[in-house]
C-alpha positions as CSV (number, residue, x, y, z in Angstrom):
1,X,-153.0,41.7,-69.4
2,X,-150.3,39.4,-71.0
3,X,-150.7,38.8,-74.7
4,X,-149.1,35.6,-76.0
5,X,-148.9,34.4,-79.6
6,X,-150.0,30.7,-79.9
7,X,-148.4,29.4,-83.1
8,X,-147.3,25.9,-82.3
9,X,-148.4,26.2,-78.7
10,X,-149.9,23.1,-77.2
11,X,-152.1,25.1,-74.9
12,X,-154.4,26.3,-77.7
13,X,-154.8,24.8,-81.2
14,X,-157.0,25.3,-84.3
15,X,-157.4,22.4,-86.7
16,X,-157.7,22.4,-89.6
17,X,-156.2,25.8,-90.4
18,X,-156.7,26.9,-93.2
19,X,-160.3,25.7,-93.2
20,X,-163.4,25.7,-95.5
21,X,-166.5,25.3,-93.4
22,X,-165.3,24.7,-89.8
23,X,-162.3,24.5,-87.5
24,X,-161.9,22.9,-84.1
25,X,-160.5,25.1,-81.4
26,X,-159.0,23.0,-78.5
27,X,-157.2,24.2,-75.3
28,X,-155.6,22.7,-72.2
29,X,-156.0,25.7,-70.0
30,X,-158.1,25.1,-66.9
31,X,-160.3,28.2,-67.2
32,X,-161.3,30.0,-70.3
33,X,-163.3,33.1,-69.7
34,X,-164.1,34.0,-73.3
35,X,-163.2,33.3,-76.9
36,X,-163.5,36.1,-79.5
37,X,-163.1,35.9,-83.2
38,X,-162.2,39.1,-85.1
39,X,-162.1,39.8,-88.9
40,X,-159.1,41.4,-90.6
41,X,-160.5,44.8,-89.8
42,X,-160.6,44.1,-86.1
43,X,-164.3,43.8,-85.8
44,X,-165.6,41.1,-83.5
45,X,-167.6,38.6,-85.5
46,X,-168.2,35.9,-82.8
47,X,-167.9,35.7,-79.0
48,X,-168.5,32.6,-76.9
49,X,-168.2,31.8,-73.2
50,X,-167.2,28.2,-72.8
51,X,-168.6,26.0,-70.1
52,X,-166.3,25.3,-67.1
53,X,-165.1,21.9,-68.2
54,X,-165.3,22.6,-71.9
55,X,-161.9,22.0,-73.7
56,X,-162.9,22.5,-77.3
57,X,-165.3,24.3,-79.6
58,X,-166.1,24.1,-83.3
59,X,-166.4,27.3,-85.2
60,X,-168.6,26.8,-88.2
61,X,-167.5,30.0,-89.9
62,X,-170.6,31.9,-88.8
63,X,-170.9,35.3,-87.1
64,X,-173.0,36.1,-84.0
65,X,-176.0,36.5,-86.2
66,X,-175.7,33.1,-87.8
67,X,-174.5,34.4,-91.1
68,X,-171.6,32.7,-92.9
69,X,-168.5,34.9,-92.9
70,X,-166.6,35.5,-96.1
71,X,-163.3,33.8,-96.9
72,X,-160.3,35.6,-95.4
73,X,-158.1,36.1,-92.4
74,X,-159.5,36.0,-88.9
75,X,-158.0,36.2,-85.5
76,X,-159.1,34.3,-82.4
77,X,-158.4,35.4,-78.8
78,X,-158.7,33.0,-75.9
79,X,-159.0,34.9,-72.6
80,X,-157.9,33.0,-69.6
81,X,-157.6,35.1,-66.5
82,X,-155.0,37.8,-67.2
83,X,-153.5,35.9,-70.1
84,X,-154.8,36.3,-73.7
85,X,-153.7,33.8,-76.3
86,X,-154.1,34.7,-79.9
87,X,-153.9,32.9,-83.2
88,X,-154.6,33.6,-86.9
89,X,-157.2,31.6,-88.8
90,X,-157.6,31.4,-92.6
91,X,-161.1,30.7,-94.0
92,X,-160.9,29.5,-97.6
């Protein structure tokens, strides 16, 4: 697996970041197998599997149970084949 940081990478963006209630994740990669969001302790708070032609997804700051996550630092991983892109998100 190849891990790539994605700061200022056009293949994967999060806007706005920092965010209050939601942020839009967008990507240009053809195939995205899975997107995971982790809290600062490394626990997975949300996982999604995008549709085949899906190129964006809005995270509303909720975990997999539908609960609003607290303000803080989060990390998002975009899995595309053997490549994993990663970015830091700040929820205010």
